[in-house]
C-alpha positions in Angstrom: 103.5 92.6 116.3 100.9 91.6 113.7 98.8 94.4 112.1 95.5 93.4 110.5 93.3 95.4 108.2 90.0 94.4 106.7 90.2 95.2 103.0 86.9 93.7 102.0 83.7 93.1 104.1 80.7 90.8 103.5 79.0 93.3 101.3 82.1 93.8 99.2 82.6 90.1 98.8 78.9 89.7 97.7 79.2 92.6 95.2 82.4 91.2 93.8 80.9 87.7 93.3 77.7 89.2 91.7 79.9 91.1 89.2 82.1 88.0 88.5 79.0 85.9 87.9 77.7 88.4 85.4 81.1 88.7 83.7 81.3 84.9 83.4 77.8 84.8 81.8 78.7 87.6 79.4 82.1 86.2 78.4 80.6 82.7 77.8 77.4 83.9 76.3 75.3 82.1 78.9 75.6 78.8 80.7 75.8 76.3 77.8 78.7 73.9 78.4 79.8 75.9 81.5 81.3 74.1 84.4 82.6 75.7 87.6 85.4 74.0 89.5 86.4 75.3 93.0 89.9 74.7 94.2 89.9 73.3 97.7 89.1 74.9 100.1 88.2 78.5 99.7 87.5 78.2 96.0 84.9 75.5 96.6 82.7 77.9 98.7 83.1 80.7 96.2 82.2 78.4 93.3 79.0 77.4 95.1 78.2 81.1 95.6 78.8 81.8 92.0 76.7 78.8 91.0 73.8 80.2 93.0 74.2 83.7 91.5 74.3 82.3 88.0 71.3 80.1 88.6 69.3 83.0 90.0 70.1 85.0 86.8 69.8 82.3 84.2 67.3 80.0 85.8 69.6 77.0 85.0 71.9 75.1 87.3 75.5 75.0 86.4 77.5 72.0 87.5 80.1 72.6 90.2 83.1 70.4 90.9 85.6 70.3 93.7 89.3 70.0 93.0 92.1 69.0 95.4 95.5 69.8 94.0 97.6 68.4 96.9 99.3 65.7 94.8 99.9 68.1 91.9 101.8 70.7 93.9 105.5 71.3 92.9 106.6 71.8 96.5 105.7 68.4 97.8 109.3 67.2 97.8 110.6 70.3 99.6 107.9 70.5 102.3 108.5 68.9 105.6 104.8 68.7 106.4 102.8 65.6 105.5 100.3 66.5 102.8 96.6 66.4 103.7 94.6 65.0 100.9 91.1 66.4 100.4 88.3 65.0 98.2 88.1 65.8 94.5 84.6 65.5 93.1 84.2 66.2 89.4 80.6 64.9 88.7 80.9 64.7 84.9 83.5 64.7 82.1 85.1 68.0 81.3 85.5 67.2 77.6 84.5 70.1 75.5 83.3 72.2 78.5 84.0 75.8 79.3 85.6 75.3 82.7 85.9 78.2 85.2 88.5 77.5 87.9 87.6 79.3 91.1 90.0 80.2 93.9 90.0 82.7 96.7 93.5 84.3 96.3 95.8 84.4 93.3 99.4 84.9 94.3 102.4 83.2 92.6 100.3 81.2 90.1 101.6 77.8 91.3 98.3 76.7 92.7 96.6 77.5 89.4 99.3 75.6 87.4 98.7 72.6 89.7 94.9 72.9 89.3 95.2 72.9 85.5 97.4 69.8 85.6 94.8 68.1 87.8 91.9 69.2 85.5 93.4 67.5 82.5 93.0 64.1 84.3 89.2 64.6 84.1 88.9 65.4 80.4 89.9 67.9 77.8 88.0 71.2 78.4 87.3 73.4 75.4 88.8 76.2 77.5 89.8 77.0 81.0 89.1 80.4 82.6 90.1 81.6 86.1 88.0 83.5 88.6 89.5 84.8 91.8 88.2 86.9 94.6 91.6 88.5 95.3 94.6 89.0 93.0 97.5 90.1 95.1 100.2 90.0 92.4 103.7 88.6 92.7 103.4 86.0 89.9 106.1 83.4 89.5 104.4 81.9 86.5 102.7 83.5 83.4 99.1 83.1 84.8 96.4 85.8 85.0 92.8 85.7 86.1 90.0 86.3 83.7 87.6 87.4 86.4 88.9 89.3 89.5 86.9 90.5 92.5 89.6 92.9 93.8 93.2 93.6 92.8 95.1 94.0 96.1 98.7 95.0 95.6 100.6 93.6 98.6 104.2 93.1 99.7 105.8 89.7 100.1 105.8 90.0 103.9 102.1 90.5 104.0 99.5 87.7 104.2 96.1 87.9 102.6 93.4 85.8 104.2 89.8 85.2 102.9 87.5 84.4 105.8 84.1 82.9 104.8 81.0 81.9 106.8 81.2 78.4 105.3 84.6 78.0 107.1 83.1 79.2 110.4 84.1 82.8 110.1 82.7 86.1 109.0 82.8 87.1 105.4 85.9 89.3 105.1 89.3 89.7 103.5 92.1 90.6 105.8 95.6 91.7 105.0 98.2 91.1 107.8 101.6 92.6 108.1 104.2 91.3 110.5 106.7 93.8 111.7 
């Protein structure tokens, strides 16, 4: 039996993204040399939302890129599934930029490690920061987020899912436990 619990609704997601946008602006002292990169797929939608919030505050557009990390994953050789490649679109060089990687859930840290490896193929950023909607813990690598919407301690047998309207759902974060 699967038990589901909504841990963040649409208003909570919006408030968290608004706070993250302001924190990004504060930490980077504005938008100069700022570049948002969403990790496919959920991170892409969240990066777009952050871009809109930052533009509404600063009156300037921040470039947004899309990063597919499939070929950079460290579990490709152990997976029995055929990898599905998505499109990567980094519209400009990352050289000297303040890159904010955006993802929906931070778990073991392996996705972020793969994303940093992939980013280096597009230039040498001045710095890389990480923004996540949910940090659920259980790190396997020494990675932490600079900007977090919600810390959600979870057990290893629970699944955390971010549902977004852009993916055909309702904005909400759900935690599922299988008994």
